[in-house]
N, CA, C and O atoms as a GROMACS GRO file, in nm:
protein
  272
    1UNK      N    1  -0.769   0.942   1.600
    1UNK     CA    2  -0.669   0.914   1.497
    1UNK      C    3  -0.736   0.925   1.361
    1UNK      O    4  -0.845   0.872   1.341
    2UNK      N    5  -0.672   0.993   1.269
    2UNK     CA    6  -0.724   1.006   1.134
    2UNK      C    7  -0.660   0.906   1.041
    2UNK      O    8  -0.542   0.872   1.055
    3UNK      N    9  -0.737   0.859   0.946
    3UNK     CA   10  -0.690   0.761   0.849
    3UNK      C   11  -0.580   0.821   0.762
    3UNK      O   12  -0.596   0.932   0.710
    4UNK      N   13  -0.468   0.750   0.744
    4UNK     CA   14  -0.362   0.803   0.659
    4UNK      C   15  -0.400   0.805   0.512
    4UNK      O   16  -0.340   0.879   0.434
    5UNK      N   17  -0.500   0.726   0.473
    5UNK     CA   18  -0.541   0.720   0.333
    5UNK      C   19  -0.647   0.825   0.300
    5UNK      O   20  -0.633   0.899   0.202
    6UNK      N   21  -0.754   0.832   0.382
    6UNK     CA   22  -0.866   0.920   0.348
    6UNK      C   23  -0.897   1.025   0.455
    6UNK      O   24  -0.987   1.106   0.437
    7UNK      N   25  -0.823   1.024   0.565
    7UNK     CA   26  -0.835   1.123   0.673
    7UNK      C   27  -0.967   1.115   0.749
    7UNK      O   28  -1.007   1.213   0.812
    8UNK      N   29  -1.035   1.003   0.745
    8UNK     CA   30  -1.160   0.986   0.820
    8UNK      C   31  -1.137   0.913   0.951
    8UNK      O   32  -1.023   0.886   0.988
    9UNK      N   33  -1.245   0.881   1.019
    9UNK     CA   34  -1.242   0.822   1.152
    9UNK      C   35  -1.187   0.680   1.150
    9UNK      O   36  -1.224   0.599   1.065
   10UNK      N   37  -1.099   0.650   1.246
   10UNK     CA   38  -1.048   0.515   1.264
   10UNK      C   39  -1.088   0.466   1.402
   10UNK      O   40  -1.091   0.543   1.498
   11UNK      N   41  -1.120   0.336   1.410
   11UNK     CA   42  -1.158   0.276   1.537
   11UNK      C   43  -1.058   0.167   1.571
   11UNK      O   44  -1.002   0.102   1.483
   12UNK      N   45  -1.037   0.148   1.701
   12UNK     CA   46  -0.943   0.047   1.745
   12UNK      C   47  -1.012  -0.088   1.747
   12UNK      O   48  -1.126  -0.100   1.794
   13UNK      N   49  -0.944  -0.190   1.695
   13UNK     CA   50  -0.998  -0.326   1.688
   13UNK      C   51  -0.890  -0.426   1.724
   13UNK      O   52  -0.771  -0.396   1.721
   14UNK      N   53  -0.934  -0.546   1.758
   14UNK     CA   54  -0.843  -0.658   1.778
   14UNK      C   55  -0.857  -0.750   1.657
   14UNK      O   56  -0.967  -0.796   1.625
   15UNK      N   57  -0.746  -0.777   1.592
   15UNK     CA   58  -0.743  -0.861   1.473
   15UNK      C   59  -0.683  -0.996   1.509
   15UNK      O   60  -0.599  -1.005   1.598
   16UNK      N   61  -0.725  -1.101   1.439
   16UNK     CA   62  -0.674  -1.236   1.463
   16UNK      C   63  -0.614  -1.289   1.333
   16UNK      O   64  -0.681  -1.292   1.230
   17UNK      N   65  -0.488  -1.332   1.339
   17UNK     CA   66  -0.421  -1.391   1.225
   17UNK      C   67  -0.442  -1.542   1.230
   17UNK      O   68  -0.376  -1.612   1.307
   18UNK      N   69  -0.532  -1.591   1.148
   18UNK     CA   70  -0.561  -1.735   1.147
   18UNK      C   71  -0.459  -1.815   1.067
   18UNK      O   72  -0.460  -1.938   1.072
   19UNK      N   73  -0.370  -1.747   0.996
   19UNK     CA   74  -0.268  -1.815   0.917
   19UNK      C   75  -0.136  -1.828   0.992
   19UNK      O   76  -0.034  -1.861   0.932
   20UNK      N   77  -0.136  -1.803   1.121
   20UNK     CA   78  -0.015  -1.819   1.201
   20UNK      C   79   0.025  -1.966   1.203
   20UNK      O   80  -0.059  -2.054   1.183
   21UNK      N   81   0.153  -1.993   1.226
   21UNK     CA   82   0.205  -2.129   1.216
   21UNK      C   83   0.138  -2.227   1.311
   21UNK      O   84   0.090  -2.332   1.268
   22UNK      N   85   0.134  -2.196   1.439
   22UNK     CA   86   0.081  -2.292   1.535
   22UNK      C   87  -0.052  -2.248   1.594
   22UNK      O   88  -0.153  -2.317   1.581
   23UNK      N   89  -0.052  -2.133   1.659
   23UNK     CA   90  -0.174  -2.083   1.722
   23UNK      C   91  -0.213  -1.951   1.657
   23UNK      O   92  -0.127  -1.877   1.610
   24UNK      N   93  -0.341  -1.921   1.654
   24UNK     CA   94  -0.382  -1.790   1.603
   24UNK      C   95  -0.321  -1.678   1.688
   24UNK      O   96  -0.317  -1.686   1.810
   25UNK      N   97  -0.274  -1.577   1.621
   25UNK     CA   98  -0.211  -1.463   1.687
   25UNK      C   99  -0.305  -1.345   1.677
   25UNK      O  100  -0.357  -1.314   1.570
   26UNK      N  101  -0.328  -1.279   1.790
   26UNK     CA  102  -0.414  -1.160   1.786
   26UNK      C  103  -0.329  -1.036   1.812
   26UNK      O  104  -0.228  -1.041   1.882
   27UNK      N  105  -0.372  -0.925   1.753
   27UNK     CA  106  -0.302  -0.797   1.770
   27UNK      C  107  -0.405  -0.686   1.759
   27UNK      O  108  -0.510  -0.702   1.697
   28UNK      N  109  -0.372  -0.574   1.820
   28UNK     CA  110  -0.462  -0.460   1.812
   28UNK      C  111  -0.411  -0.363   1.706
   28UNK      O  112  -0.291  -0.351   1.682
   29UNK      N  113  -0.504  -0.296   1.644
   29UNK     CA  114  -0.472  -0.200   1.541
   29UNK      C  115  -0.589  -0.106   1.521
   29UNK      O  116  -0.686  -0.108   1.598
   30UNK      N  117  -0.580  -0.025   1.418
   30UNK     CA  118  -0.684   0.072   1.386
   30UNK      C  119  -0.739   0.041   1.248
   30UNK      O  120  -0.664   0.008   1.156
   31UNK      N  121  -0.872   0.053   1.232
   31UNK     CA  122  -0.938   0.031   1.104
   31UNK      C  123  -1.022   0.153   1.070
   31UNK      O  124  -1.095   0.204   1.156
   32UNK      N  125  -1.012   0.201   0.947
   32UNK     CA  126  -1.090   0.316   0.903
   32UNK      C  127  -1.234   0.272   0.876
   32UNK      O  128  -1.257   0.170   0.811
   33UNK      N  129  -1.329   0.349   0.926
   33UNK     CA  130  -1.469   0.312   0.907
   33UNK      C  131  -1.518   0.345   0.766
   33UNK      O  132  -1.624   0.297   0.726
   34UNK      N  133  -1.445   0.425   0.692
   34UNK     CA  134  -1.488   0.463   0.557
   34UNK      C  135  -1.420   0.377   0.450
   34UNK      O  136  -1.489   0.312   0.371
   35UNK      N  137  -1.285   0.377   0.446
   35UNK     CA  138  -1.216   0.306   0.338
   35UNK      C  139  -1.165   0.168   0.378
   35UNK      O  140  -1.125   0.091   0.291
   36UNK      N  141  -1.165   0.135   0.507
   36UNK     CA  142  -1.123   0.003   0.552
   36UNK      C  143  -0.974  -0.015   0.570
   36UNK      O  144  -0.929  -0.127   0.594
   37UNK      N  145  -0.897   0.092   0.560
   37UNK     CA  146  -0.752   0.081   0.579
   37UNK      C  147  -0.722   0.033   0.721
   37UNK      O  148  -0.789   0.073   0.816
   38UNK      N  149  -0.621  -0.053   0.734
   38UNK     CA  150  -0.582  -0.107   0.863
   38UNK      C  151  -0.440  -0.061   0.894
   38UNK      O  152  -0.351  -0.072   0.809
   39UNK      N  153  -0.418  -0.011   1.014
   39UNK     CA  154  -0.286   0.032   1.058
   39UNK      C  155  -0.261  -0.028   1.196
   39UNK      O  156  -0.343  -0.014   1.286
   40UNK      N  157  -0.147  -0.096   1.211
   40UNK     CA  158  -0.105  -0.145   1.342
   40UNK      C  159   0.037  -0.094   1.366
   40UNK      O  160   0.088  -0.016   1.286
   41UNK      N  161   0.099  -0.137   1.471
   41UNK     CA  162   0.232  -0.087   1.508
   41UNK      C  163   0.335  -0.116   1.399
   41UNK      O  164   0.415  -0.030   1.366
   42UNK      N  165   0.333  -0.237   1.344
   42UNK     CA  166   0.432  -0.274   1.243
   42UNK      C  167   0.410  -0.194   1.114
   42UNK      O  168   0.507  -0.148   1.053
   43UNK      N  169   0.286  -0.179   1.072
   43UNK     CA  170   0.256  -0.101   0.952
   43UNK      C  171   0.302   0.043   0.971
   43UNK      O  172   0.361   0.102   0.880
   44UNK      N  173   0.274   0.101   1.088
   44UNK     CA  174   0.314   0.239   1.115
   44UNK      C  175   0.466   0.254   1.112
   44UNK      O  176   0.517   0.353   1.059
   45UNK      N  177   0.540   0.156   1.166
   45UNK     CA  178   0.686   0.162   1.162
   45UNK      C  179   0.738   0.158   1.019
   45UNK      O  180   0.830   0.231   0.984
   46UNK      N  181   0.679   0.072   0.936
   46UNK     CA  182   0.722   0.063   0.797
   46UNK      C  183   0.690   0.190   0.720
   46UNK      O  184   0.764   0.226   0.629
   47UNK      N  185   0.583   0.257   0.754
   47UNK     CA  186   0.550   0.382   0.685
   47UNK      C  187   0.645   0.493   0.725
   47UNK      O  188   0.669   0.584   0.645
   48UNK      N  189   0.698   0.489   0.846
   48UNK     CA  190   0.793   0.592   0.890
   48UNK      C  191   0.929   0.571   0.825
   48UNK      O  192   0.994   0.667   0.784
   49UNK      N  193   0.973   0.445   0.815
   49UNK     CA  194   1.107   0.413   0.766
   49UNK      C  195   1.098   0.364   0.622
   49UNK      O  196   1.148   0.256   0.590
   50UNK      N  197   1.038   0.442   0.537
   50UNK     CA  198   1.027   0.404   0.396
   50UNK      C  199   1.161   0.422   0.328
   50UNK      O  200   1.232   0.520   0.354
   51UNK      N  201   1.196   0.330   0.240
   51UNK     CA  202   1.320   0.349   0.165
   51UNK      C  203   1.302   0.462   0.063
   51UNK      O  204   1.193   0.486   0.013
   52UNK      N  205   1.413   0.529   0.034
   52UNK     CA  206   1.407   0.635  -0.066
   52UNK      C  207   1.388   0.572  -0.204
   52UNK      O  208   1.445   0.468  -0.233
   53UNK      N  209   1.308   0.634  -0.288
   53UNK     CA  210   1.288   0.577  -0.422
   53UNK      C  211   1.417   0.585  -0.504
   53UNK      O  212   1.493   0.681  -0.493
   54UNK      N  213   1.439   0.484  -0.584
   54UNK     CA  214   1.556   0.482  -0.670
   54UNK      C  215   1.533   0.578  -0.786
   54UNK      O  216   1.427   0.579  -0.850
   55UNK      N  217   1.633   0.657  -0.811
   55UNK     CA  218   1.626   0.746  -0.926
   55UNK      C  219   1.666   0.666  -1.049
   55UNK      O  220   1.772   0.602  -1.049
   56UNK      N  221   1.586   0.670  -1.150
   56UNK     CA  222   1.619   0.596  -1.270
   56UNK      C  223   1.634   0.692  -1.387
   56UNK      O  224   1.576   0.801  -1.389
   57UNK      N  225   1.712   0.651  -1.480
   57UNK     CA  226   1.734   0.733  -1.598
   57UNK      C  227   1.630   0.695  -1.702
   57UNK      O  228   1.596   0.578  -1.720
   58UNK      N  229   1.581   0.796  -1.768
   58UNK     CA  230   1.488   0.767  -1.878
   58UNK      C  231   1.569   0.729  -2.000
   58UNK      O  232   1.674   0.787  -2.026
   59UNK      N  233   1.521   0.636  -2.072
   59UNK     CA  234   1.591   0.596  -2.193
   59UNK      C  235   1.501   0.621  -2.312
   59UNK      O  236   1.378   0.616  -2.302
   60UNK      N  237   1.561   0.647  -2.422
   60UNK     CA  238   1.482   0.669  -2.542
   60UNK      C  239   1.439   0.534  -2.595
   60UNK      O  240   1.518   0.440  -2.601
   61UNK      N  241   1.317   0.527  -2.633
   61UNK     CA  242   1.263   0.401  -2.685
   61UNK      C  243   1.256   0.407  -2.837
   61UNK      O  244   1.219   0.509  -2.896
   62UNK      N  245   1.291   0.297  -2.897
   62UNK     CA  246   1.279   0.287  -3.041
   62UNK      C  247   1.140   0.232  -3.071
   62UNK      O  248   1.092   0.144  -3.000
   63UNK      N  249   1.075   0.281  -3.173
   63UNK     CA  250   0.944   0.229  -3.207
   63UNK      C  251   0.953   0.082  -3.249
   63UNK      O  252   1.053   0.039  -3.305
   64UNK      N  253   0.848   0.007  -3.220
   64UNK     CA  254   0.847  -0.135  -3.255
   64UNK      C  255   0.842  -0.155  -3.405
   64UNK      O  256   0.902  -0.249  -3.457
   65UNK      N  257   0.770  -0.067  -3.474
   65UNK     CA  258   0.760  -0.078  -3.619
   65UNK      C  259   0.814   0.051  -3.679
   65UNK      O  260   0.772   0.160  -3.641
   66UNK      N  261   0.906   0.039  -3.770
   66UNK     CA  262   0.961   0.156  -3.834
   66UNK      C  263   0.913   0.162  -3.977
   66UNK      O  264   0.922   0.064  -4.051
   67UNK      N  265   0.862   0.276  -4.017
   67UNK     CA  266   0.814   0.295  -4.156
   67UNK      C  267   0.914   0.378  -4.233
   67UNK      O  268   0.967   0.476  -4.180
   68UNK      N  269   0.941   0.339  -4.357
   68UNK     CA  270   1.020   0.413  -4.452
   68UNK      C  271   1.160   0.417  -4.428
   68UNK      O  272   1.235   0.478  -4.504
   0.00000   0.00000   0.00000
């Protein structure tokens, strides 16, 4: 598996969420050995189903200080 950020080697690891409500929760995912990016099943799903960016209109800005 190639890293989605830097395209380098990723290794499979088991991560532990120590901030879980009652018991620590462990999950498996992938970590890039170069940049440290972490991808698990939930992260991958969110990257696939990204919302479309909102198109915004540019507005003309008035300068803060007007001379003359």
